[in-house]
Each structure stands twice: as structure tokens, then as C-alpha cells.
C-alpha positions, -999 to +999 in steps of 0.1 A: -208+566-590-240+565-564-257+595-573-252+592-612-286+583-615-298+617-595-278+637-614-291+628-655-326+627-637-323+664-635-345+687-651-317+704-667-298+688-699-265+669-685-243+661-708-220+632-696-188+629-712-173+593-708-135+592-711-102+579-696-074+592-686-050+573-711-075+586-742-058+613-765-091+625-777-106+624-741-072+648-729-085+675-759-123+679-745-111+693-712-106+725-724-135+720-753-157+711-718-150+741-699-152+763-729-190+754-732-194+754-696-188+792-698-212+795-729-236+775-711-235+784-676-261+772-649-285+759-684-269+729-681-246+702-662-218+687-672-199+659-660-168+639-670-172+600-662-142+577-664-150+540-680-117+524-658-135+541-626-168+535-633-173+503-650-209+496-637-222+529-652-200+528-687-216+487-691-252+504-685-247+532-713-229+505-736-195+529-738-176+514-764-151+540-773-137+572-757-148+598-756-185+592-758-210+620-753-243+612-740-272+647-733-294+635-710-328+650-701-349+639-673-327+608-672-331+602-706-305+598-735-314+621-763-284+624-780-252+606-783-224+608-798-183+594-799-155+615-806-143+646-801-171+676-807-167+713-807-183+736-778-204+756-806-220+721-815-226+710-781-240+744-771-263+741-800-275+707-791-278+715-750-300+741-766-325+723-786-330+699-751-335+728-726 
């Protein structure tokens, strides 16, 4: 994932969902993130990172469990949470850091 640093350095908030194919709760996040995208539109970017396919990025951010959601603003992590979260919670977070 060569352009990861470029993506998270955006002036818009970037929500990164660190997940894995074999993870049940990660599968629950997919429709939640799709709903969130409809709610926030172009005000934020949502990115899914498979920890098995991107081990170096996962190591950099010390991902211990999946799903882990990290909200980046201008390249810096401003919020981090492991586990499933609802779209309304995530929308409020994004608005807080917009």
C-alpha cells in the first residue's frame, strides 16, 4: 500500500478500517461504513485496509485486533477504537474533526 501516507495526509478526515477477511465483526462493519459514506459524502474519506495483505501498515499502527478504526486528520491519528461502531457514532466523530 504505497499511497497510504498520501491518502491519510488529506486535509479531510480519513477513517481507516483495519480489518481481515476471516473476521466476523469486520464483515459487520461493511454495511455500516457504506451507510456512513452516504451520511458524510465528500466531507471525509473512508479506507479499508486488510491487515493480512498490508502487514507493514498494520505494524506501523500497532494493530492488535480487528476491526480497528483510526481517524486521521492531516496524517495524524486523532481517534482510535477497536470493535464495531455504529454509523451515527462515526459520523459524529468525523464532524468533530472536520
